[in-house]
DSSP file (Angstrom, degrees, kcal/mol; ACC not computed):
  #  RESIDUE AA STRUCTURE BP1 BP2  ACC     N-H-->O    O-->H-N    N-H-->O    O-->H-N    TCO  KAPPA ALPHA  PHI   PSI    X-CA   Y-CA   Z-CA
    1    1 A X              0   0    0      0, 0.0    59,-0.0     0, 0.0     0, 0.0   0.000 360.0 360.0 360.0 152.6  102.4   45.8   -4.1
    2    2 A X        -     0   0    0      1,-0.1    56,-0.2     3,-0.0     2,-0.1   0.029 360.0 -99.7 -73.0 179.4  101.3   45.0   -0.5
    3    3 A X        -     0   0    0      1,-0.1    -1,-0.1    54,-0.1    55,-0.1  -0.410  41.7 -80.1 -95.3 171.8  103.0   45.9    2.7
    4    4 A X        -     0   0    0     -2,-0.1     2,-0.3    53,-0.1    53,-0.2  -0.396  46.9-161.2 -66.7 148.3  105.2   44.1    5.1
    5    5 A X  E     -A   56   0A   0     51,-2.3    51,-3.5    -2,-0.1     2,-0.4  -0.979  14.4-129.4-136.2 143.0  103.5   41.7    7.5
    6    6 A X  E     -A   55   0A   0     -2,-0.3     2,-0.4    49,-0.2    49,-0.2  -0.784  20.5-165.1 -98.1 139.2  104.5   40.2   10.8
    7    7 A X  E     -A   54   0A   0     47,-2.4    47,-2.9    -2,-0.4     2,-0.4  -0.994   8.1-148.7-124.0 121.8  104.2   36.4   11.3
    8    8 A X  E     -A   53   0A   0     -2,-0.4     2,-0.7    45,-0.2    45,-0.2  -0.770  18.5-123.8 -90.8 131.6  104.4   34.8   14.7
    9    9 A X        -     0   0    0     43,-2.6    43,-0.3    -2,-0.4     6,-0.1  -0.681  40.7-132.7 -71.4 118.6  105.7   31.3   15.3
   10   10 A X    >   -     0   0    0     -2,-0.7     3,-1.4     4,-0.2     8,-0.1  -0.119  18.8-101.0 -72.4 170.7  102.7   29.7   17.0
   11   11 A X  T 3  S+     0   0    0      1,-0.3    -1,-0.1    40,-0.0    -2,-0.0   0.827 121.0  34.2 -65.8 -34.6  102.9   27.7   20.2
   12   12 A X  T 3  S+     0   0    0      2,-0.1     2,-0.4     0, 0.0    -1,-0.3  -0.103 105.1  93.0-110.7  36.6  102.7   24.3   18.4
   13   13 A X    <   -     0   0    0     -3,-1.4     2,-0.1    -4,-0.0    -4,-0.0  -0.971  64.6-135.3-134.0 142.8  104.6   25.2   15.3
   14   14 A X     >  -     0   0    0     -2,-0.4     4,-1.8     1,-0.1    -4,-0.2  -0.388  31.7-107.6 -85.2 173.3  108.1   25.0   14.2
   15   15 A X  H  > S+     0   0    0      1,-0.2     4,-2.5     2,-0.2     5,-0.2   0.901 122.3  52.7 -65.9 -40.5  110.0   27.7   12.5
   16   16 A X  H  > S+     0   0    0      1,-0.2     4,-2.3     2,-0.2    -1,-0.2   0.814 106.4  54.1 -65.2 -27.5  110.0   26.0    9.3
   17   17 A X  H  > S+     0   0    0      2,-0.2     4,-2.0     1,-0.2    -1,-0.2   0.873 109.9  48.9 -65.4 -42.2  106.1   25.5    9.6
   18   18 A X  H  X S+     0   0    0     -4,-1.8     4,-2.7     2,-0.2    -2,-0.2   0.927 110.5  49.4 -64.5 -47.2  105.9   29.3   10.1
   19   19 A X  H  X S+     0   0    0     -4,-2.5     4,-2.4     1,-0.2    -2,-0.2   0.900 111.2  49.9 -57.8 -42.8  108.1   29.9    7.0
   20   20 A X  H  X S+     0   0    0     -4,-2.3     4,-2.0     2,-0.2    -1,-0.2   0.882 108.6  51.9 -65.0 -34.6  106.1   27.6    4.9
   21   21 A X  H  X S+     0   0    0     -4,-2.0     4,-1.6     2,-0.2    -2,-0.2   0.925 108.1  52.8 -66.9 -40.3  102.8   29.3    6.0
   22   22 A X  H  <>S+     0   0    0     -4,-2.7     5,-2.4     1,-0.2     3,-0.4   0.950 110.5  47.0 -57.0 -46.2  104.4   32.6    5.0
   23   23 A X  H ><5S+     0   0    0     -4,-2.4     3,-1.0     1,-0.2    -1,-0.2   0.857 108.5  53.9 -64.4 -33.8  105.2   31.3    1.5
   24   24 A X  H 3<5S+     0   0    0     -4,-2.0    -1,-0.2     1,-0.2    -2,-0.2   0.777 108.9  50.9 -71.0 -24.4  101.7   29.8    1.1
   25   25 A X  T 3<5S-     0   0    0     -4,-1.6    -1,-0.2    -3,-0.4    -2,-0.2   0.299 126.5-100.4 -96.2   9.6  100.3   33.3    1.9
   26   26 A X  T < 5S+     0   0    0     -3,-1.0    33,-2.6     1,-0.3     2,-0.3   0.795  82.0 120.4  86.4  23.2  102.6   34.9   -0.7
   27   27 A X  E   < -B   58   0A   0     -5,-2.4     2,-0.3    31,-0.3    -1,-0.3  -0.876  45.2-155.1-121.5 154.4  105.3   36.3    1.5
   28   28 A X  E     -B   57   0A   0     29,-2.7    29,-2.0    -2,-0.3     2,-0.2  -0.940  32.8-106.0-121.1 149.8  109.1   35.9    1.9
   29   29 A X  E     +B   56   0A   0     -2,-0.3    27,-0.2    27,-0.2     3,-0.1  -0.543  39.6 165.6 -72.9 140.4  111.0   36.5    5.1
   30   30 A X  E     +     0   0A   0     25,-2.9     2,-0.3     1,-0.4    26,-0.2   0.353  66.6  10.2-127.7  -8.7  113.1   39.7    5.3
   31   31 A X  E     -B   55   0A   0     24,-1.2    24,-3.1     2,-0.0    -1,-0.4  -0.975  57.7-139.4-170.4 155.7  113.8   39.8    9.0
   32   32 A X  E     -B   54   0A   0     -2,-0.3     2,-0.4    22,-0.2    22,-0.2  -0.986  13.0-167.1-124.7 130.1  113.5   38.0   12.3
   33   33 A X  E     -B   53   0A   0     20,-3.3    20,-2.9    -2,-0.4     2,-0.5  -0.966   1.8-165.9-118.2 132.9  112.5   39.5   15.7
   34   34 A X  E     -B   52   0A   0     -2,-0.4     2,-0.4    18,-0.2    18,-0.2  -0.986   8.5-174.0-119.2 125.0  113.0   37.6   19.0
   35   35 A X  E     -B   51   0A   0     16,-2.8    16,-2.9    -2,-0.5     2,-0.1  -0.965  20.6-126.7-122.6 133.1  111.1   39.0   22.0
   36   36 A X  E     -B   50   0A   0     -2,-0.4     2,-0.5    14,-0.2    14,-0.3  -0.407  14.2-141.4 -75.2 158.1  111.5   37.7   25.5
   37   37 A X  E     -B   49   0A   0     12,-2.6    11,-3.1    -2,-0.1    12,-1.2  -0.981  21.6-166.9-116.8 124.0  108.6   36.6   27.6
   38   38 A X  E     -B   47   0A   0     -2,-0.5     2,-0.3     9,-0.3     9,-0.2  -0.763   8.2-164.4-114.6 159.3  108.7   37.5   31.3
   39   39 A X  E     -B   46   0A   0      7,-2.4     7,-2.7    -2,-0.3     2,-0.5  -0.994  22.5-118.6-138.5 148.2  106.7   36.4   34.3
   40   40 A X  E     -B   45   0A   0     -2,-0.3     2,-0.4     5,-0.2     5,-0.2  -0.740  25.4-179.0 -86.9 129.5  106.3   37.9   37.8
   41   41 A X  E >   -B   44   0A   0      3,-3.1     3,-1.7    -2,-0.5     2,-0.5  -0.810  64.7 -57.7-126.2  95.1  107.4   35.8   40.6
   42   42 A X  T 3  S-     0   0    0     -2,-0.4     0, 0.0     1,-0.3     0, 0.0  -0.669 119.3 -21.1  70.5-122.3  106.8   37.6   43.8
   43   43 A X  T 3  S+     0   0    0     -2,-0.5     2,-0.3    -3,-0.1    -1,-0.3   0.412 125.5  85.3 -92.8   2.0  108.8   40.9   43.6
   44   44 A X  E <   - B   0  41A   0     -3,-1.7    -3,-3.1     2,-0.0     2,-0.5  -0.700  65.4-146.8-101.6 155.5  111.1   39.5   40.8
   45   45 A X  E     - B   0  40A   0     -2,-0.3     2,-0.4    -5,-0.2    -5,-0.2  -0.986  24.0-176.9-115.4 119.3  110.5   39.4   37.0
   46   46 A X  E     - B   0  39A   0     -7,-2.7    -7,-2.4    -2,-0.5     2,-0.2  -0.913  28.8-111.2-121.4 145.5  112.1   36.4   35.4
   47   47 A X  E     + B   0  38A   0     -2,-0.4    -9,-0.3    -9,-0.2     3,-0.1  -0.531  32.6 173.5 -72.8 140.1  112.3   35.3   31.8
   48   48 A X  E     -     0   0A   0    -11,-3.1     2,-0.3     1,-0.3   -10,-0.2   0.366  57.9 -31.8-125.8  -4.1  110.2   32.2   30.9
   49   49 A X  E     - B   0  37A   0    -12,-1.2   -12,-2.6     2,-0.0     2,-0.3  -0.991  56.9-101.4 171.2-174.3  110.5   31.9   27.1
   50   50 A X  E     - B   0  36A   0     -2,-0.3     2,-0.4   -14,-0.3   -14,-0.2  -0.960  16.2-145.0-139.7 156.0  110.9   33.7   23.8
   51   51 A X  E     - B   0  35A   0    -16,-2.9   -16,-2.8    -2,-0.3     2,-0.5  -0.984  16.0-150.8-123.3 132.4  108.4   34.6   21.0
   52   52 A X  E     + B   0  34A   0     -2,-0.4   -43,-2.6   -43,-0.3     2,-0.4  -0.888  15.6 179.2-103.7 129.8  109.7   34.5   17.4
   53   53 A X  E     -AB   8  33A   0    -20,-2.9   -20,-3.3    -2,-0.5     2,-0.4  -0.976  12.1-154.6-130.0 147.4  108.3   36.8   14.8
   54   54 A X  E     -AB   7  32A   0    -47,-2.9   -47,-2.4    -2,-0.4     2,-0.5  -0.961  11.5-140.0-118.4 134.8  109.2   37.0   11.1
   55   55 A X  E     -AB   6  31A   0    -24,-3.1   -25,-2.9    -2,-0.4   -24,-1.2  -0.820  26.3-165.6 -90.5 129.2  108.8   40.1    9.0
   56   56 A X  E     -AB   5  29A   0    -51,-3.5   -51,-2.3    -2,-0.5     2,-0.3  -0.934  14.4-159.7-123.4 148.5  107.6   39.2    5.5
   57   57 A X  E     - B   0  28A   0    -29,-2.0   -29,-2.7    -2,-0.4   -53,-0.1  -0.826  41.1 -90.0-112.2 149.1  107.4   41.1    2.2
   58   58 A X  E     - B   0  27A   0     -2,-0.3   -31,-0.3   -56,-0.2   -32,-0.1  -0.326  46.9-105.0 -61.9 142.8  105.2   40.0   -0.6
   59   59 A X        -     0   0    0    -33,-2.6     2,-0.3     1,-0.1    -1,-0.1  -0.398  36.9-108.2 -67.5 145.6  106.7   37.7   -3.1
   60   60 A X        -     0   0    0     -2,-0.1     2,-0.4    -3,-0.1    -1,-0.1  -0.541  31.2-129.9 -72.5 132.8  107.6   39.2   -6.5
   61   61 A X              0   0    0     -2,-0.3    -1,-0.1     1,-0.1    -3,-0.0  -0.736 360.0 360.0 -85.7 134.8  105.3   38.1   -9.3
   62   62 A X              0   0    0     -2,-0.4    -1,-0.1     0, 0.0    -2,-0.0   0.462 360.0 360.0 -97.5 360.0  107.1   36.8  -12.3
């Protein structure tokens, strides 16, 4: 059986779109990772967004 794979929610994609893409590629979600995105403004570092990733395992074949 294949290994786990990470799927990133793309910029113009909803979470459901990402989950449907995972299913179409033969994976099911087993975990969600949320990573902050930061930007330097002068001498400060400020959060500007978030990146969502889903960890997928291969679907079981019946």
